[in-house]
C-alpha positions in Angstrom: 19.9 -28.1 -62.5 18.3 -27.5 -59.2 18.1 -24.0 -58.0 19.2 -22.2 -54.6 17.3 -23.9 -51.6 14.6 -21.5 -50.8 14.1 -20.5 -47.1 11.8 -22.0 -44.7 8.4 -20.3 -45.1 7.5 -21.2 -41.6 10.0 -18.9 -40.1 9.3 -15.2 -39.3 6.3 -13.5 -37.6 2.9 -14.5 -39.3 1.6 -11.6 -41.4 -1.6 -11.7 -39.3 0.4 -10.6 -36.4 2.3 -8.2 -38.8 -0.7 -6.5 -39.7 -2.2 -6.8 -36.2 1.2 -6.0 -34.0 1.2 -2.3 -35.2 -2.1 -1.5 -34.3 -1.9 -3.2 -30.7 1.2 -0.9 -30.1 -0.8 2.2 -31.6 -3.6 1.0 -29.1 -1.1 0.9 -26.3 0.6 4.3 -26.9 -2.8 6.2 -27.2 -4.4 4.1 -24.2 -1.4 4.7 -22.2 -1.2 8.6 -22.9 -5.0 8.9 -22.3 -5.2 6.9 -19.1 -2.3 9.2 -18.0 -3.8 12.6 -18.9 -7.3 11.2 -17.1 -5.7 10.0 -14.3 -3.9 13.2 -13.6 -7.2 15.2 -14.3 -9.1 12.7 -11.9 -6.5 12.7 -9.2 -6.4 17.1 -9.4 -9.9 17.1 -9.2 -9.7 14.6 -6.3 -7.5 16.8 -4.3 -9.2 20.0 -4.9 -12.3 18.4 -3.6 -10.6 17.0 -0.8 -8.9 20.2 0.2 -12.4 22.2 -0.3 -13.9 19.7 2.2 -10.9 20.5 4.5 -11.5 24.0 4.2 -15.1 23.8 4.6 -14.5 22.0 7.8 -12.3 24.7 9.0 -14.9 27.2 8.4 -17.5 25.3 10.3 -15.0 24.9 13.1 -14.2 28.7 13.2 -18.1 28.9 13.5 -18.3 26.7 16.4 -15.6 28.4 17.9 -17.6 31.5 18.1 -20.9 29.7 19.3 -18.7 28.5 22.1 -17.5 31.9 23.0 -21.0 33.4 23.0 -22.4 30.8 25.1 -19.6 31.4 27.7 -20.1 35.2 27.6 -23.9 34.7 28.4 -23.1 32.8 31.3 -20.8 35.5 32.5 -23.2 38.0 32.1 -25.9 36.1 34.1 -23.4 35.5 36.8 -21.9 39.3 36.8 -25.3 40.6 37.1 -26.8 38.3 39.6 -28.4 40.5 42.3 -26.3 40.4 45.6 -23.0 39.5 43.8 -21.1 42.5 44.5 -22.1 42.5 48.0 -20.8 38.8 48.5 -17.6 39.5 46.9 -16.9 42.8 49.1 -17.8 41.0 52.0 -15.8 37.6 50.8 -19.2 35.5 51.6 -18.3 32.3 49.9 -21.4 30.8 51.1 -23.7 33.4 49.3 -21.4 33.2 46.3 -22.1 29.0 46.3 -25.9 30.0 46.7 -25.9 32.4 43.8 -23.2 31.2 41.2 -23.3 27.3 41.5 -26.7 26.6 40.0 -26.0 28.9 37.1 -23.0 26.7 36.6 -24.5 23.6 36.9 -27.4 24.9 34.5 -25.0 25.9 31.8 -22.8 22.5 32.2 -19.5 24.8 32.7 -16.1 23.0 33.1 -14.8 25.2 35.6 -15.9 28.6 37.3 -14.5 31.2 39.8 -15.2 34.6 41.4 -12.2 36.7 42.2 -11.7 39.6 44.5 -9.4 42.7 43.5 -6.3 40.9 44.7 -6.8 38.4 42.1 -7.8 35.7 45.0 -10.6 33.0 44.7 -13.4 34.2 46.8 -15.2 30.9 45.5 -14.3 28.4 42.6 -15.9 25.2 41.5 -14.3 22.6 38.9 -15.4 19.4 37.3 -13.4 16.6 36.8 -13.8 15.1 33.4 -14.7 11.7 34.4 -17.3 12.7 36.8 -20.9 12.5 36.1 -22.6 15.7 34.4 -23.4 18.0 37.4 -20.8 16.9 39.8 -18.3 19.5 40.9 -15.5 19.6 43.3 -16.0 21.3 46.5 -15.5 25.1 46.2 -12.1 26.2 46.9 -10.9 29.9 47.8 -7.8 31.5 48.6 -6.3 30.2 45.3 -3.6 33.3 44.1 -2.3 31.9 41.0 -5.1 33.8 38.9 -2.8 37.0 39.3 -0.5 35.6 36.7 -3.0 35.4 34.4 -3.0 38.5 31.7 -6.9 38.2 31.0 -7.5 38.9 34.7 -5.1 41.9 35.1 -6.8 43.2 32.2 -10.2 43.0 33.9 -9.1 44.3 37.0 -7.1 47.3 35.2 -10.4 48.4 33.6 -9.0 48.0 30.4 -11.0 47.8 27.3 -10.8 46.1 23.8 -12.6 46.6 20.6 -15.5 44.4 22.0 -15.9 45.7 25.2 -14.4 44.9 28.9 -14.5 41.2 28.3 -11.1 39.3 27.7 -10.2 35.5 26.8 -7.4 33.4 27.0 -6.0 29.7 27.3 -4.9 28.7 30.8 -4.3 25.6 32.4 -5.5 24.6 36.1 -5.4 21.4 37.7 -8.0 19.0 39.3 -5.6 16.7 41.6 -2.2 16.0 39.4 -4.1 16.3 36.0 -3.5 19.4 34.2 -6.4 20.7 32.1 -5.9 23.6 29.4 -9.1 25.6 29.6 -10.6 28.3 27.4 -11.7 31.2 29.9 -13.6 34.1 29.3 -13.2 36.8 32.3 -15.5 40.0 33.1 -15.7 42.5 35.5 -17.8 42.6 38.8 -18.9 46.3 39.4 -20.7 48.2 42.0 -23.1 50.8 41.2 -20.6 53.5 41.1 -18.8 51.5 38.1 -15.6 50.6 40.6 -14.4 47.0 39.6 -14.8 44.6 42.8 -13.4 41.4 41.1 -13.6 39.3 38.3 -15.9 36.6 37.1 -14.3 33.7 35.2 -16.1 30.7 33.1 -14.1 28.2 31.4 -14.6 25.0 29.1 -11.8 22.4 29.0 -10.2 22.4 25.6 -10.8 18.7 25.5 -14.6 19.3 25.6 -14.3 22.1 23.3 -12.3 20.0 20.7 -14.8 17.2 21.0 -17.7 19.9 20.4 -16.2 21.4 17.6 -15.4 17.7 16.1 -19.0 17.3 16.1 -20.0 20.4 14.3 -17.2 20.4 11.7 -17.5 16.7 11.2 -13.4 16.7 11.1 -10.5 16.1 13.5 -9.7 18.9 15.7 -6.3 20.0 16.9 -5.6 23.3 19.4 -1.8 24.7 19.3 -0.1 27.1 21.5 0.5 30.1 20.0 3.8 30.8 21.5 5.3 27.8 20.6 3.3 25.7 18.3 3.1 22.9 20.9 0.0 20.5 20.6 -2.3 21.3 23.3 -5.1 19.2 22.7 -6.5 17.0 19.9 -9.1 14.4 19.1 -6.7 12.7 16.9 -5.0 9.6 18.5 -1.3 11.2 18.5 1.3 9.2 20.6 3.7 11.9 20.1 2.8 15.8 20.0 6.3 16.3 18.1 5.1 14.6 15.2 2.1 17.3 14.7 3.7 20.3 16.5 3.8 23.5 14.2 7.4 24.8 12.7 8.0 28.4 13.7 7.4 29.1 9.6 3.9 27.8 9.8 2.9 29.3 13.2 3.8 32.8 12.2 2.4 32.3 8.7 -0.9 31.5 10.3 -0.8 34.2 13.0 0.1 36.7 9.9 -2.8 35.6 8.1 -5.7 36.2 10.6 -8.6 36.0 8.9 -7.0 34.7 5.7 -7.9 31.3 3.9 -5.5 29.4 6.4 -2.4 27.5 5.9 -2.4 23.8 4.7 -0.1 21.0 5.2 0.0 17.3 5.3 0.8 15.1 8.9 1.3 11.6 9.6 -0.2 10.3 12.8 0.1 6.9 14.0 1.0 5.7 10.1 -2.1 7.5 8.6 -2.1 10.7 6.4 -4.0 13.3 7.0 -4.5 16.9 5.3 -5.0 19.9 7.8 -6.0 23.4 7.5 -4.6 25.6 10.1 -6.6 28.7 11.3 -6.0 31.4 14.1 -8.3 30.3 17.0 -9.7 34.0 17.3 -12.2 35.1 20.2 -13.9 39.0 20.8 -15.1 39.4 17.1 -11.5 38.3 16.0 -9.9 40.9 18.1 -7.9 38.8 20.1 -5.8 35.3 19.1 -5.6 32.5 22.0 -4.2 29.8 19.8 -4.1 28.3 16.5 -7.0 25.7 15.3 -6.3 22.8 13.2 -9.1 21.0 11.1 -7.9 17.6 9.5 -9.3 15.0 7.2 -8.0 11.4 6.5 -6.7 11.4 3.2 -7.1 7.7 2.7 -10.7 8.2 1.0 -8.8 10.3 -1.7 -6.4 7.6 -2.3 -9.2 5.2 -2.7 -10.9 7.0 -5.3 -8.0 7.9 -7.4 -7.0 4.0 -7.2 -10.9 3.3 -8.1 -10.6 5.6 -11.1 -7.0 4.3 -12.2 -8.9 0.6 -12.1 -11.8 1.9 -14.2 -9.3 3.4 -16.7 -7.1 0.4 -16.8 -10.1 -1.9 -17.7 -11.6 0.4 -20.2 -7.8 0.3 -21.7 -7.9 -3.3 -21.4 -11.2 -3.8 -23.6 -10.2 -1.1 -26.0 -7.1 -3.2 -26.5 -9.2 -6.3 -26.9 -11.3 -4.6 -29.4 -8.5 -3.7 -31.4 -6.8 -6.9 -31.4 -9.9 -8.7 -32.5 -10.8 -6.2 -35.2 -7.0 -6.3 -36.5 -7.1 -10.3 -36.5 -10.5 -10.0 -38.5 -9.2 -7.7 -41.0 -5.9 -9.5 -41.4 -7.6 -12.9 -41.7 -9.3 -11.7 -44.5 -6.4 -10.8 -46.3 -4.2 -13.8 -45.2 -7.2 -16.2 -46.1 -6.8 -15.3 -49.6 -3.4 -15.1 -49.9 -3.6 -18.6 -48.4 -6.1 -19.4 -50.9 -4.0 -18.3 -53.9 -1.1 -20.0 -52.3 -2.8 -23.5 -52.6 -4.2 -23.0 -55.9 -0.8 -22.0 -57.2 0.6 -25.3 -55.8 -2.2 -27.3 -56.8 -1.7 -25.9 -60.5 2.2 -26.9 -60.2 1.3 -30.5 -59.1 -0.8 -31.0 -61.8 -4.3 -31.4 -59.9 -5.6 -27.8 -61.1 -6.1 -26.4 -64.1 -4.9 -22.7 -64.6 -5.1 -19.9 -64.7 -5.6 -18.8 -61.2 -9.0 -16.8 -60.5 -7.8 -13.3 -60.7 -10.3 -11.6 -58.1 -10.5 -10.5 -54.1 -9.4 -7.3 -54.1 -6.5 -4.9 -56.1 -3.8 -6.5 -54.6 -4.5 -10.2 -54.5 -6.0 -9.4 -58.4 -2.5 -8.2 -59.2 -0.6 -10.9 -57.1 -2.9 -14.0 -59.1 -2.1 -12.1 -62.6 1.7 -12.3 -61.8 1.4 -15.8 -60.8 -0.3 -16.7 -64.1 2.4 -14.9 -66.1 4.7 -16.9 -64.4 3.2 -20.2 -64.8 2.4 -19.5 -68.4 5.9 -18.5 -69.1 7.5 -16.1 -71.6 6.6 -18.6 -74.4 3.2 -19.6 -73.2 4.6 -22.9 -72.2 3.6 -23.6 -68.6 6.5 -26.3 -68.0 9.0 -23.7 -68.7 9.2 -22.7 -65.0 9.5 -25.3 -62.3 8.6 -24.7 -58.7 10.7 -26.0 -55.4 9.6 -26.4 -52.5 12.2 -26.3 -49.3 13.5 -29.8 -48.5 13.2 -31.0 -44.7 16.8 -30.3 -43.2 18.2 -32.8 -40.9 18.2 -32.5 -36.9 15.7 -31.7 -34.7 16.7 -28.2 -33.9 16.4 -29.0 -30.2 18.9 -26.6 -27.9 22.2 -27.7 -27.5 22.8 -29.5 -24.4 25.8 -30.6 -22.3 29.0 -31.0 -24.5 30.5 -33.6 -22.5 29.4 -37.2 -23.0 26.9 -37.9 -20.3 27.4 -41.6 -20.1 31.0 -40.9 -18.8 29.8 -37.9 -16.7 30.5 -34.3 -16.4 31.0 -31.6 -13.6 28.7 -28.7 -13.4 27.8 -26.0 -10.6 24.0 -26.4 -10.1 21.4 -25.3 -7.6 19.6 -27.8 -5.9 16.1 -27.4 -4.0 14.5 -29.9 -1.4 10.9 -29.3 -0.4 10.0 -31.4 2.8 6.5 -31.4 4.2 6.9 -30.4 7.7 5.7 -33.0 10.8 3.5 -35.0 8.4 2.9 -37.8 10.9 1.6 -34.8 13.4 -0.7 -33.0 10.7 -2.3 -35.6 8.5 -4.2 -38.5 10.7 -2.8 -42.0 10.0 -6.2 -43.6 9.9 -7.2 -41.5 7.1 -4.5 -43.0 4.1 -6.9 -41.1 1.2 -6.5 -37.6 3.0 -3.0 -37.9 3.4 -2.3 -39.1 0.1 -4.7 -36.4 -1.3 -2.7 -33.8 0.4 0.6 -34.8 -0.8 -1.0 -35.4 -4.2 -2.0 -31.8 -4.2 1.2 -30.4 -2.9 3.1 -32.2 -5.7 0.9 -31.5 -8.4 0.8 -27.6 -7.2 5.0 -27.2 -7.1 6.1 -29.5 -10.1 4.7 -27.0 -13.0 6.3 -24.1 -10.9 9.6 -25.7 -10.8 9.4 -26.6 -14.4 8.2 -22.9 -15.2 11.3 -21.6 -13.4 14.0 -23.7 -15.4 14.1 -26.9 -12.9 14.1 -30.3 -13.5 12.6 -32.8 -10.9 14.9 -35.6 -10.1 12.9 -37.3 -7.2 9.5 -37.5 -5.4 9.8 -39.6 -2.4 6.7 -39.4 -0.3 6.6 -36.3 1.3 10.1 -34.9 -0.1 10.5 -33.5 -3.5 14.3 -32.9 -5.1 14.7 -30.8 -7.9 17.8 -29.4 -9.9 18.4 -26.0 -11.7 21.1 -25.0 -14.4 21.7 -28.6 -16.0 19.3 -29.4 -18.4 18.2 -28.2 -21.2 21.7 -26.3 -21.3 24.1 -25.7 -18.9 23.7 -22.3 -16.9 25.9 -20.0 -14.9 25.2 -20.6 -11.2 24.3 -16.9 -10.7 21.2 -17.6 -13.2 20.0 -20.8 -11.6 20.4 -19.5 -8.3 17.9 -16.9 -8.9 15.8 -19.4 -10.8 15.5 -21.5 -8.0 15.2 -19.1 -5.1 12.4 -17.8 -7.2 10.9 -20.7 -8.1 10.9 -21.8 -4.0 8.9 -18.4 -3.2 6.5 -19.1 -5.6 5.8 -22.6 -3.9 5.5 -21.0 -0.8 3.1 -18.5 -2.1 1.0 -21.6 -3.8 0.9 -23.5 0.1 0.1 -20.2 1.6 -3.0 -19.7 -0.9 -3.8 -23.4 -0.4 -3.7 -23.1 3.3 -6.3 -20.1 3.2 -8.7 -22.5 1.4 -8.0 -25.1 4.2 -8.7 -22.6 6.8 -12.3 -21.9 5.3 -13.0 -25.4 5.5 -11.9 -25.8 9.0 -8.5 -27.8 8.1 -5.1 -27.0 9.8 -2.6 -25.6 7.8 0.0 -27.7 5.6 3.6 -26.5 6.3 6.3 -27.1 4.0 10.2 -26.3 4.5 12.7 -25.7 1.8 16.5 -25.6 1.8 18.7 -24.5 -1.1 22.3 -25.0 -1.8 24.8 -24.4 -5.2 27.9 -25.9 -5.7 29.7 -28.5 -8.1 27.9 -31.9 -8.7 28.3 -34.8 -11.1 25.9 -34.9 -14.0 25.3 -37.9 -16.1 23.1 -40.9 -17.0 22.2 -43.3 -14.8 20.1 -46.6 -15.3 20.4 -49.2 -17.8 21.2 -49.2 -21.4 17.4 -49.7 -22.3 16.1 -47.1 -19.6 18.4 -44.2 -18.4 18.1 -40.6 -16.9 20.0 -37.4 -16.2 20.6 -37.2 -12.5 22.7 -35.1 -10.2 25.0 -36.5 -7.2 26.9 -34.9 -4.9 27.3 -33.4 -1.6 25.2 -30.4 -2.7 22.2 -32.7 -2.8 23.0 -33.6 0.7 23.4 -30.3 2.0 20.4 -29.1 0.6 18.3 -31.9 2.1 19.7 -31.0 5.8 19.4 -27.4 5.5 15.6 -28.4 4.3 15.5 -30.4 7.5 16.7 -27.4 9.9 13.3 -25.8 8.8 11.4 -28.5 10.6 12.2 -26.4 13.7 10.3 -23.2 12.2 6.7 -22.4 12.3 5.1 -22.0 9.0 6.3 -22.2 5.5 10.0 -21.6 5.6 13.0 -21.5 3.0 17.0 -21.3 4.0 19.5 -21.0 1.5 23.1 -21.5 1.7 25.7 -19.0 1.7 27.1 -19.9 -1.8 23.8 -19.2 -2.9 23.1 -16.1 -1.4 26.7 -15.1 -2.8 25.8 -16.0 -6.5 22.3 -14.0 -6.3 24.9 -10.9 -6.0 22.9 -8.0 -7.3 19.6 -10.0 -7.6 19.7 -10.1 -3.6 17.5 -7.0 -3.8 14.5 -9.4 -5.3 14.1 -10.9 -1.7 14.1 -9.9 1.7 16.1 -11.5 3.9 15.8 -12.5 7.6 17.9 -14.3 10.1 21.2 -15.9 9.4 23.8 -17.7 11.2 26.0 -21.1 11.0 24.8 -24.3 11.5 26.5 -28.0 12.0 25.3 -30.4 9.0 26.3 -33.9 9.4 29.1 -35.1 7.2 30.8 -31.7 7.2 33.3 -31.0 9.8 33.1 -27.0 9.4 29.6 -25.2 10.0 27.4 -24.1 7.1 26.1 -20.5 6.8 22.7 -20.2 5.9 20.3 -17.4 5.2 16.3 -17.4 5.7 14.5 -15.8 2.6 11.1 -14.3 4.0 9.6 -12.3 1.2 10.3 -11.2 -2.2 10.0 -7.6 -4.0 10.3 -8.5 -7.6 8.4 -11.8 -9.0 11.0 -13.5 -11.7 7.6 -14.6 -13.7 4.3 -12.9 -14.4 
């Protein structure tokens, strides 16, 4: 009497992997957790170092402002104390003032200077155009009255004093022609021997040159903002719109309230680049007067690159650790499995009568116990080896292949399939006919590259004819829903385009022209059946959808580069998977043999890969 049929011993997971997989899973969990913690720590450290650099740049910029102010004060004092200056102002002698003041202005490389009388009117004023050569100034002008509106001028004429003395500073705008130039001015009094204020000395430096000078000292980008509304006045950043960097009312009040503090930090986006910026009060007169807001910024890209580099290093170390775990696990499992395999082979040989019992009881505690149990089983309760018979699994009928079409393919069947057609564009123009070897080599490279891509995505190549390739999806080895085969075909086409793009980069390196293809995809009902003689037949797909896909591919011949168009039915069957792709132009087109125009969509890119 036969015993119950045993299960197939080849089914299930190998004991090697049953031992190794838990270690792999544990290694992955530990590696991921460690990588996450290390990456977070490294990211925090990188961010802290970055903001320290920004803060250091802010301190250096503030020191540079102090040096610029001191230089302007020194020139103002030289001019105010020049012999004969008071008499020339009293007499409104512009020529005398020119002889005394202009050499000092040129020597100090000032951008602007003016001598005002007690009525705030200019007796002598010179300005340097930003585009002119150093030492070149506009002709001296006089009689300008707009200075009367400047608060720093009125403070000097009124004899006011601040915590640092009788000098005052401010940012005012002047014009050279039609160009407005925001300028940092230092104003000081002109007095006679009795201490009477006869006029005002103004010395100024354009904010553009000040920002450039501070940038060199601080090693960072400099922006200067208005203290009244937060608008950007001047910057070394290439800002197209000042609104993108202007200060909010909250930021402006925070900066002005924290005069002398650590500053306010923020992130700004300038022309698509991210910067970290620290905002400080633009203070003069020993910090007693705030004339604006100083912004110091550094590009955040180096920090991101450093973090990415650290993450890559962690990933490599994690991969190495995983490989070590797998290798060690396999070595350990192999030592166990080899002992079990040896014991199993010996048991079979004893059962066949080719080996004399008993089995050797060695190889570790568990293996020894197993061998002892097998020896007892072989011997039987009464000591007769023949009391027990071993039976091995019998080979079951059938190949076990996946079930294909339920219909009889000799009579044909109707199925919804997706057809992909790949055409080489303008082959006669791109491949020189006198060189058939090169022509065939290029076509073989194209076919050799796209064939495995189609197969890996579940497609079947139906026809390769010269510079054309036709493939279908969703018919064999199993029927599939059109939502599935539409997705597979579209992803296959995008991977084919990536293959051609990579190949073209190699061709460009060798000085060869680009090899371009066009692809068309259509989804619909087709006839599936065996075509051929009784001795040789193959599954073929027949129907209007094949011609539709071919004609859609023909449309791409009018486009430049590697192109993909899909029918509206394919687009509809993609459904929620449309988010896998980026679509471009779409519209209706007339196809040969169709009365109605067909709606097609251009697929430009994909955001998700179906197979990695």
